[in-house]
N, C-alpha and C positions, 0 to 999 in steps of 0.2 A: 666871721668864722673864729671860733675859739682856738687859740694856739695850744698845741700839745706840749706838755712839759717833758723834757728829756734830761738825761744825766750825761755830762761830759767830764771825765776825770774826777768823778765823785761829786760834782756840783750840779744841783738841779737848776735848769734854765729853760726859758722858752725860746732862746736864740741859738739855734743849731747852726753853728758856723764851723766848717772844717777848714783848717789852714790849707792854702793852696799848695804848700810844699809837704803836706802830710803824705807819707809814702803809701798809705792805703789808697789815697786818691790818685796819686801820680803813677804808681806802678803795681797797684794791687797787692802791696806788701802787708798782709794782715790776715786775720781769721775772723769768722763770725759763727754765731750759734743762734738758732731760732727755737724759742722755748714757749711751750703752751702754758697758758694760765687758766686755772679752774678756780673759781671762787676768789680770784685776786691773788692766788699763790702760784708760784712756779712749779711745774710738774716735771719730775725726773731731772731736777736741776743738777744733781751730783754727776750724772752721766754726761751731761752737756759740758760741764766745767772740766771734767777729766779728759774728755775728747779734745777740748780746746787746749788743755795743758800739754797733752801729748803732741798736738800739732805745733804748739809754740816751741816745744823742745826740739822738734824736727827742724824748724826753720831758724832756730837760734834767737828766739824772741823772748824777752823776760816778761812773764805774765804780770800785769799790773793789778790784777784782782784775784780774789779767791771766792769760793762758794758762799761763804758767810756774807761777804761784802755785796756780792751780786744779789743774794736773796733779799737783803735789807733794801737795796736800791730798787729792786722790782716791786716789792711790797709798797714802798713809798710812792713810786710812780703810778702804780695801780690805783692807789687811793687818790692821788692828786689828779689823775685823769679820769677818775670814776669808771674804772675798768674792772669787771669781774671775770667774764670769759674773754680771753684775749691772747695776744702774742707779744712776747718780748724779743727784741733783736739786740744781741750783744755783739759789738764789733770791737776788736782790738787791732790796732795798727802799730807799726814800728815807730810812728810819730813823725813829726817834721824832720826833714833831713836834706842834705845837699842833693843836687840833681845827679842823674845817672843811676845805674842799677846797683852799684855797691852800697851796702848799708853802713859802711865805715863813716863815722862822723855823726850818726844819728844819736840823739841824746837819750830819749827814753820813750817807752811805749805810751800810747794814748788809748783810752777806752771810751766807748759811746754806748749808751743804752736808751732804747725807746720801748714804750709799752702802748699798744693800741688794741682796740676791740677786734675780735675775730670770731666768726662763727664757722663751724665745720660745714662742708658742702653736702648737707643732708639731701638736697634735691637730686644732686648727681648720684648719690649713693642709692636713693630710692629708684632711680631710673635704670639701675643696673651697674653703675660704676664707670670707671674711666675707659675710654677708647684709646688704644696705644698703637702707634706706628713705629717702625724701625728707624732709628736714627741713621742718616747716611754717613755719619762720622764714627770711626772706630776708636776705641780707647786703648791706651797702653798701660797695662797693669804695673809696669816698671816705673811709670811716672810717679814720683813721690807725692805729688799734689792730689793724686786720685784718692788717697786715703784720709785727706784732711779737708776741712771746710774753709778753703782758701777764698779770699776776695777775688782771685783770678778765675772767674767763672764764665768767660766769654764763650767757651766751647759749649757749655750747657745752655746759654742764651740762644745760640745758633740752633741747637737741637730742638729746643722747645718752640722757637719760632717756626721751624720746619714742621713740627707737629701741628701747630695751630693752622698753618697755611693748608694743611691736608685734612682739616676737620677733626683733629684728634685732641685729646687732653694732654698727652704726654708722649715722650719718645723713649724707646728702649735702646740702650747702647749695647753693642757687642764688642768683644775684644778683637784684636787683630787676628786671633786664632778662631774667631767665630763663636766663642763661648759667650753665654749670656752674662751681662754685667749688672746693670741697674737702670732704672729710670733716671731722669736728670735730677729730680728732687725727692726721690723715694727709692726704697729697696723693693725688690719683687720676691714674692713667694707663690708657690702653687702646690696643689694637692693632687697626688696620684695614688689611687688605691689606698686611701687613708693615711698616707705618709706625706709630711710637709717637706718641701724642697726649696732651697734658696742658694744663690751663688755664694761661694766662699770668698773670704777676704783676698785670696790670691787672684781673684778676677778683677782687682782694681776698684772694688766698690767702697763706698763710705761705710764705716762701721756704725750703722744707725743706732741711735739710742732706742727708738721704738722697735727696730728690728730685734735688738737684744731682748727687750721686754716681751715681745711676741713669742720668741723662741722659748723663753722661760714659761710663759703662760701655756703654750702648747704642751711642753713636757709635763706640766702640772696636771693636765687633763688626759694624759696618756697618748698624746699625738707626738710621735718621734719626728725629729727634724734632721734632715740630711743636708749638709753644706758641701758643695762640690763644684766641679766644672761641668756645665751643662750646655747642650746645643739646642737650637730651636726645636729639633725633632723630639727632644725630651719634654719640652714644654707642651708640645702638641698632644701628649698623652694625658694631660691634666684634666681633672673633672671640675676644678675651680682654681681661680688665681686672684691674688690681691696685692696691693702695694701698701707700704707703710712709711709714714714719717710723722713728725710731732704734730703737724697741723691737720692732715687728713685722717690721722689715726690709722684705721685699717679700711682701705678703700677697695672694694671689689673691682676686678677688671672685666669689662664686658667683652672686650676684644683685644687681642694682640696680633698685629698684622703677621700673616704667614704662619700662625701657630694655633690659636684657639679663639673661640667665640662662645660666649655664655649669655643667657637671657636674664640671669639674676644671680645674686650672691649665693654661694654654696653653704652647706651646713657647718663646715669647719670655719669658714670665714665669719659666719654669723655668731658662732659660739665664741670665737676669739675676740670679736668686737664687743660682745656682751661682757666678757670677763675683763677686757681692757677698760671699758667704761666704769666698771665697778671700782677700779683703782683711782679714777679721777674724782 
């Protein structure tokens, strides 16, 4: 088996070793971004780096990389690993530090980068899209980690495992006030009477890079987008629905438990996916 080359703190290596006292490993003290590659180049990289920068500022972590450095590193790894269509995973941790929760005494942040092949789930898309169940766990919009891509993602792991056990692809989280939030790894949109709807950032959702791009694409073709606080009864009025993230792009939803069921992707979903693909 051929080893994949990775980058650790700017150095290309085949030996991925994380220090046992790295705070990303011990307490989830860090951030990550998942970035799509088309033709060996990172897509919408600026949005990913800006989101990570904002997250780093929130948790008081000094960013060890910038967009230019990451872009070069991704291109180098894509060539070294012979990847054209793929996914890059950028991880930044607070670095090795003393035990305990306090970050006092931590020297400097570490960063890790991997690039691997990836193909979008076209078969699932052709079959009508994702089946979604409701997560049994509510989210708190006031939790500061809800708006950043933290390494502390055990709640999402539990929700996705719940979905898989119940024969679904994803789980939809609601807030403590029963408002629609998001899927565990994707934002949610739906179309009602020609208008696009999606939960606002006030619902504790991640400000998705693909979410932002889809809203811009919709506005460009005359489809207005309303961001707000919605209940499942609002989603039940939809004629079509889809999820977005960097890897699945725009994935139609075939079913959302307790709300909607569709047999195929709707016209707005298909149009936005076509326009999105033209950007890649």
